[in-house]
Structures are given as C-alpha cells and as structure tokens.
C-alpha positions, 0 to 999 in steps of 0.5 A: 542530514540537514533539516529545512529551515522552513520546517515548522513541526518538531522532528519527533515523528510522533505523527507516525505511530508505526515508528513506535516499536512497541505498538504491536498486536499479539496474535497466537495459534491455539487448540482451545479458546479460553473464554475467561481471558477473552472479551469477545469470541468470534465464530465463523458460521456458514450459510450451509451445513451444521451450526458450530458447537457452542452457538446457542441459537439455531438457524431459525432463531439466527434468521429471526434476529436478522443473521443469514450468514452472509459474508461480512455480516455479524451478530453479537450475542450477549448472555450471562457470560462476560465474554461476548459471542459473535457469529460471523457470516462466511457464506457457502462452504464451498465458496470459502476463499483466502479473501473471504477469511480475511473479510470475516476476521475484519468483520469480527473485530469491527463488530466489537470495536471496544474489545482489545482481547479477542478469540476467533474460531474457524471450523473449516478453511475449505481448500485454503492451505493452512498457512495462507488461511492463518495469514489472511485472518491475521491481516484481516483482524489487524488491518480492520482495526487500524486507525490513524489517530496519532494527532488526536488528544483522545483515541477514538477506540482502544487498540487491539492487544491480542487475538487467539485464532482456533482453526479446527483440524489445522496443526498449530504449527502450520497456523503459527507459520501463517500468523508470523507472515500475516503480522509482517505483511500487516505491519508493513501495510500499516506503515504505508497507511501512516505515511500516507495519512500523515499531514504534509506539514509533519512529513516533508521529503526530508522527513521521509528520508529520515524515516526511511533511515530509521526503518532501514536500521530496524528492518535490515535494508540500506538507505541512501538520501540525496539532497538538492545539490546531489540531484543537481549533480545526478541531472535529475531535472524532473525532480528538481523542476517539480520542486522549484516552486517549494520552500522544502528541499527534495530528496532521492531516497534509494533503498537496497535490500540484499538476501543472505544467499546468492540473489535469485534476481534483482528487482527494482521498485520506483515510487512516486513521492509527491509529499503534497500536490497543489497542482502547481501553476496548474493549480487544483480546484478546491474540492475534496481531492485537493485535501487528499493530496497529502496522499499523493506520496502513496506509491513511495509509501508502499515501496518504503513499507514493502522493504520492511518485510523482505528480511523477515519473510526471507526474501530470496532476491535483491530488491532496490528502491527509488523514492522520488520525493518533493511537494509540488507548489505554486510560487514565484520560482515555480516551474511553468507551462511551456518550461522544458526539463531535462531528465536523467539521461538527457531526454527533454520534456515539454511541460504542458501541465504542472499538475502532471508532475508525477511522471516527471519525477518518476522519469528520473527514478526509472532511468536510475533503475535502468542504469542499476541493471535490474532485471525488472522494474515495477513503478507505483504511483497515484498518477492519473484521475483517468485511472480512478474514472475508469475503474473506480476506487477499488481497482488499480490500473496495471500496464506494462511492457512485459506481459509475464511481469504484469501476470505476476503482478496480477497474480499477487493482486488477486492473492492479496485481494488488492484488485488490479485491472490491466489496461492496454499500453496502446502504442498508437496514442504515443503521438499525443505526447509529441512536442514541437520543442522537446523530445516528448511532452508531459501530457497527451490529449483529452482521453486515455490519460492513464494509457498516455501517462504510462506511455510516457513512463515507458519512454524512460525504461529502455528494454527492461521489463517494466510494469506500472501500477496507477493507484490514484483511485485505490490510495484511500477509502471514504469509509471502512470496508472490510479490512480497508479502514477509512483513510489511506489504504496502503494499497500495493504494499502487499502486492510488491511484497508478494512479487518481491520475496521470490522474485526471478527474472522475466522476459 
C-alpha cells in the first residue's frame, strides 16, 4: 500500500492508543475485596432496604452529607484507612437494570479519577442475569475512564489498571463470563472512539486502510483495500466524485469475518468514512460543528471496531463490511453543484449540494453489499443534521425497509443503552429527490432531511433487507455523561456487535 505523498504526519499511528496492545485493564471477579491492595472500593447503595455491611454511616448521616442513593450519585468517604470508600447511588432495588449497573460503575470510577486499582461491590443484581450484570459493570468502568490524550505531552489522569468486582450471591465463574464479554465490547468501543477522536492530519483514508489491516491481523478478520485506480475500475463514482477535491487518495476498505463453523447467515455492514468534511464547494460555516467534522468517519469507525469483537465473542454469522473513505475538500478539482455522478451499478445522481456527500459514498458501498449477496444490510453514518435536530445528541435515527431487522437493531440499542428511535421511511417524500437530468438527486427539500437521506440510500439496496442508523447527533458528547466520555462516543459499535454475533436471515 503506497502512502500519499501529501501525507505530512509520520505513519507510526501513535495518535491511536488502541493500536498499543499492552494498554489493557485487568478486570477480575472475586469473592472478597482485598482492601490492602486497592486504592478505592465502591459499594452500590440503593434508595431502599438495608445499607450494605461495611458502610460506616447510617442513612440519616448519608443524607446530611448530601447522598440520597439516587442513580449516578456518589460520596467519597475518607478515613484512617488508606483505601477510600465510595458509596454509589443505585436507586430503588426493584428498578435496577443492566443500564443502571453500567451507569453505577461509571459513576464510581469517575468519583476517584486518580485511583488506578479499584474494587466494586454489588449487593444485588435484581432481575439482571449474572453475565449481563458483570458485562455492564465492566463496560461502565472501562468506558467512563476512557480518555483520548495520545497527543498530550502530559496525560490528564493516570490510566485505570485493575478492577475487582464482587457480586454478592453470584458465582465467580458466571461473573467472569460477563467480564470477558465486557472487556471485548469496551475494547471495541474504545477503538471506535480512538479513530473518531484522531485528527484528520493523523488519520487519512489511506491510514484507515492500514489500521484496518493491523486490526484484522490481530483480531481475526480479512481486509482488502482498493486504491483510486481500482475504484475507477469498479465504477465507484460516488466515492471518486467526493474525493475529487482532495489531495489525499480515497480508499474502499472491505472487511470479512468468517466463523469457524457453518455460518448462521451473512450480514453486511456499510460505514461512512468521511475522514474530514469541509462541505466541499458547499462549504460549512466556521462553527463548532465544523471542528467536529474529523468525526464524520464515525460510521466507518464503528463498523471496523465491531469486527474486532466478532472472533473473541464467537460470532456465528459471516459478516462483511464496506468502509467508504475519503475527505471532502474544496479545490479547483472538486466536484460541483450540478455535476452528475454515476454510482456503482450505473444509477446517475445529480449533485445539488456537495455537503450531502455521505450518501454519495455510501451508495457505492450499498451496491457492493447487494452484489455480495448478503442476507441483510445495516449502514451507519453521521449523515444528517436533521437527525440531530429531531432527536438531539443522545438518540440516533433508525429507518429501514425491513421491520424485523429494524426491530433487532432497536432491541440491541435498548440492551446496550445506545438509544435509537425509528423514524418513518415515508415514500411520499421520494419525489423530493427527483432530478431533471439524472436518475436521482442527492438532496431533497427543506424538511424531513433524515427521511429523504434514507430514501436516497434505499434506492441502492434493491430487495435486500436494509436498515440505516443516522448517528450525526450521537457521534460525540460535549461533556462526560455516565459511561460516555467527552469527545467521540463510539456509538453504534456495541449495537452492531449485538446484532452481528448471532445474526440469522430476516424478512
């Protein structure tokens, strides 16, 4: 693979911490917490029932200190012992959920940001099964302490090293199973976050192809990268058109995971990989959102990261991925409003706005996925500001042609606490995409932007069951929020893992 001569940053990938295999946290299920080796011990306290043994204050004293056991609240109790005691609010016992456990673990590790060796005691897991509880606690602890500080001369806080989990009444073996799963899913999410947080000068399309090759070798999936000439040969006019204004070459990166036994199905994942989106000739305004456009490859990051979990979680389905990677830049060679691009497969598209570029690269990937004969396609993309305006920064827009597939994604979103809300794929809006000079235009009217963008993508999936996640709002968080750390969230990674690991064909 040849590096672009325009690349100014060394190719050591030091700006991507997850490529350092040694940077890992050890999480262990234990019967007892050894205070002598721990810097802090957290204890979940519910709003009702008896206080756990070992909490030195009664409820009245805790309330005087401002602690009422509400979910997400903490109180650090310092005494003569070197080990800090942290009480962590978990709300009423009968309302405890997997998401609540994840949030509680996150609140605990945030309460002691300087501590590296921690223990957490959970007196009850309610109706949550043991493995799911341990998985949620592991994810919460690891994801809350995530920080992207690879380019800082001095790290903001020490890295988490060990977490001991004591789940009362739960067999260590059952908890260990959930911990093992949580380590994999948290690692994958951290990879997605690392990629999306990395500056565009440090991670170009060609770089992402190289990173994918490294990860594929480490985590057991095949990677094939297609350069500009090969994209011309493939007829990927959308990806090539968006790339026309850039000094950096584009890349189509194809990922393939094959299970050891006969596959239960074949799932296709398509990710938008706009490494930086200036808007092209339709230049974006210089506002905070423009700064965040290094994260416009968040969909591709989530797809690539999800592949790193499939082997380790024993995924039974074959999974293929298509990452459509380029930046979108203005220059004398950039594609223009009024241009007509030809997608893979021959459909022509009139460009009415060069900042509606995500759907143009995605159309090539969707056609390639249908040609591969997958049983279903899920695409994920930071696609429209309309999704952000409609649902805010916490909930992704979900649309699709197959209700059973949409339902599976919705269930995965609920299980992982990555909210998604189904919007209607309203066919009457399709006429907004009509063009006088081409088969379709890349932009609709002033309203229903998330729906018209999805309708555009639907033109390229034929009869294959398909669903679309628009993560423009959920790609990043402005502040620490439970297990969501400030910056890129890695949203969608765990959803894709949840759907892919046991995928079977849908209607």
